[in-house]
Rosetta silent file (secondary structure, phi, psi, omega in degrees, C-alpha in Angstrom):
SEQUENCE: MTDNVSQERMRELVDAGAATPMLAGTEVGPTWYAGRWWYVPVDAAEDADYQPADPEKSERFDSLRRRAEAVERVQAELDGRQ
SCORE:     score description
SCORE:     0.000 S_00000001
   1 L     0.000  142.931  179.087    9.109    9.942  -21.479 S_00000001
   2 L   -74.747  165.073 -179.804   11.143   10.022  -18.296 S_00000001
   3 L   -71.688  -34.594 -177.698   12.078    6.880  -16.411 S_00000001
   4 L  -133.625  162.040  178.274   10.182    7.869  -13.252 S_00000001
   5 E  -130.662  128.607 -179.944    7.339   10.165  -12.217 S_00000001
   6 L   -65.000  156.130  177.631    7.230   11.862   -8.816 S_00000001
   7 H   -61.861  -38.718  178.631    4.246   11.156   -6.582 S_00000001
   8 H   -60.991  -46.137 -179.930    3.352   14.844   -6.693 S_00000001
   9 H   -64.809  -39.915  179.693    3.347   14.849  -10.503 S_00000001
  10 H   -64.511  -38.403  176.507    1.290   11.645  -10.637 S_00000001
  11 H   -61.692  -40.443  176.823   -1.317   13.225   -8.319 S_00000001
  12 H   -61.646  -42.564  179.855   -1.464   16.201  -10.690 S_00000001
  13 H   -65.354  -39.992  177.331   -1.942   13.838  -13.644 S_00000001
  14 H   -64.785  -47.361 -179.414   -4.710   11.950  -11.816 S_00000001
  15 H   -60.337  -33.519 -179.693   -6.436   15.220  -10.836 S_00000001
  16 L   -83.232   -6.889 -179.667   -6.247   16.386  -14.470 S_00000001
  17 L    83.848    9.304 -179.961   -7.692   13.088  -15.724 S_00000001
  18 L   -86.341  -18.876  179.051   -4.515   12.124  -17.607 S_00000001
  19 E  -130.571  150.821 -177.676   -3.776    9.188  -15.285 S_00000001
  20 E  -128.432  116.721  177.177   -6.117    6.663  -13.681 S_00000001
  21 E   -69.868  149.489  178.864   -5.396    4.926  -10.378 S_00000001
  22 L   -59.383  -43.659 -179.726   -6.317    1.254  -10.215 S_00000001
  23 L  -118.702  117.050 -179.933   -8.417    1.901   -7.123 S_00000001
  24 L   -57.291  140.943  176.919  -10.224    5.211   -6.852 S_00000001
  25 L    86.545   -1.001  178.443   -9.448    7.115   -3.699 S_00000001
  26 L   -85.770  141.477 -179.261   -6.038    5.581   -3.125 S_00000001
  27 L   -71.557  -49.874  179.769   -3.211    7.949   -2.300 S_00000001
  28 L  -137.613  131.160  178.544   -0.455    5.858   -3.931 S_00000001
  29 L  -179.880  177.073  179.304   -0.939    2.717   -5.965 S_00000001
  30 L   -52.276  131.951 -175.253   -0.747    1.229   -9.428 S_00000001
  31 E  -136.374  134.538  179.072   -1.750    3.925  -11.889 S_00000001
  32 E   -88.596  122.114 -179.425   -2.400    3.784  -15.638 S_00000001
  33 E  -152.132  135.223  176.257   -0.651    6.617  -17.432 S_00000001
  34 L    54.007   40.408  174.612    0.646    7.142  -20.976 S_00000001
  35 L    76.957   17.472  178.179   -0.336    3.644  -22.090 S_00000001
  36 E  -155.614  164.084  177.322    1.365    1.761  -19.276 S_00000001
  37 E   -85.107  142.865  175.697    1.169    0.919  -15.588 S_00000001
  38 E  -127.363  147.418 -178.925    3.225    2.871  -13.060 S_00000001
  39 E  -153.890  162.065  172.532    3.785    1.931   -9.419 S_00000001
  40 L  -106.242  122.050 -179.347    5.835    2.722   -6.316 S_00000001
  41 L   -56.352  144.635 -177.300    7.686   -0.389   -5.099 S_00000001
  42 L   -58.760  -39.915 -175.843    6.494   -1.695   -1.730 S_00000001
  43 L   -89.967    9.841 -179.085    9.947   -1.537   -0.179 S_00000001
  44 L   -80.562  164.692  175.107   10.702    1.969   -1.487 S_00000001
  45 L   -60.256  155.098 -176.662   10.923    5.112    0.610 S_00000001
  46 L   -55.348  -34.672 -177.467    7.603    6.744    1.443 S_00000001
  47 L  -103.136   20.403 -178.169    8.209    9.553   -1.054 S_00000001
  48 L   -63.622  153.197  178.505    9.742    7.391   -3.802 S_00000001
  49 L   -73.043  156.642  168.566    8.891    8.067   -7.430 S_00000001
  50 E   -71.236  145.928  174.425    6.553    5.986   -9.535 S_00000001
  51 E  -129.609  154.479 -179.981    8.365    3.741  -11.968 S_00000001
  52 E   -68.912  142.478  179.113    7.044    1.956  -15.052 S_00000001
  53 L   -78.973  142.364  174.825    5.946   -1.629  -14.509 S_00000001
  54 L   -74.816  170.222 -176.530    7.751   -4.396  -16.343 S_00000001
  55 H   -56.111  -37.869 -179.715    5.658   -6.742  -18.539 S_00000001
  56 H   -66.018  -46.200  178.015    5.115   -9.271  -15.720 S_00000001
  57 H   -66.221  -38.009  178.478    3.868   -6.644  -13.260 S_00000001
  58 H   -59.599  -40.324  178.246    1.762   -5.043  -15.995 S_00000001
  59 H   -63.134  -43.274  178.567    0.036   -8.378  -16.552 S_00000001
  60 H   -64.737  -42.763  178.933   -0.699   -8.686  -12.821 S_00000001
  61 H   -63.960  -38.938  176.247   -1.998   -5.111  -12.670 S_00000001
  62 H   -59.687  -44.678  179.652   -4.258   -5.788  -15.685 S_00000001
  63 H   -63.404  -45.487  178.546   -5.670   -8.838  -13.901 S_00000001
  64 H   -63.521  -37.920  178.173   -6.204   -6.904  -10.672 S_00000001
  65 H   -62.337  -44.654  178.779   -7.887   -4.071  -12.589 S_00000001
  66 H   -60.605  -40.969  178.480  -10.335   -6.525  -14.191 S_00000001
  67 H   -64.837  -43.719  179.439  -11.172   -7.950  -10.753 S_00000001
  68 H   -62.128  -39.923  178.427  -11.665   -4.472   -9.283 S_00000001
  69 H   -66.102  -37.533  177.936  -13.986   -3.558  -12.163 S_00000001
  70 H   -65.018  -42.314  177.839  -15.987   -6.762  -11.627 S_00000001
  71 H   -62.522  -42.419  179.267  -16.376   -5.949   -7.926 S_00000001
  72 H   -62.067  -40.796  178.768  -17.503   -2.417   -8.815 S_00000001
  73 H   -62.769  -44.326  179.547  -20.142   -3.790  -11.238 S_00000001
  74 H   -63.930  -44.499  179.310  -21.527   -6.133   -8.587 S_00000001
  75 H   -62.341  -38.610  178.384  -21.541   -3.353   -5.990 S_00000001
  76 H   -63.002  -42.191  177.796  -23.331   -1.043   -8.433 S_00000001
  77 H   -63.039  -44.374  179.840  -26.023   -3.692   -8.962 S_00000001
  78 H   -63.483  -33.930  179.555  -26.418   -4.175   -5.216 S_00000001
  79 H   -83.683   -4.364 -178.730  -26.681   -0.415   -4.754 S_00000001
  80 L    75.897   22.975 -179.749  -29.243   -0.137   -7.568 S_00000001
  81 L   -88.840   -3.867  179.543  -26.979    1.991   -9.741 S_00000001
  82 L  -123.881    0.000    0.000  -27.392   -0.238  -12.789 S_00000001
């Protein structure tokens, strides 16, 4: 696996269902791909590549993903989707 993934390539992977963004509908953000989290650093150039998250960031992304999923479940109940 390469060290980085271009934003264009990550969009292709998301569109193909091979990668999953943490928050649906986001243009650039933490994305699960190939068994790990990938992200574009906040202070990076607008077109910077995704890079793999280190273990500490991966833990934070896992926690944020669980929270986002909990919010989605509550919203689904409120919308009558469950």
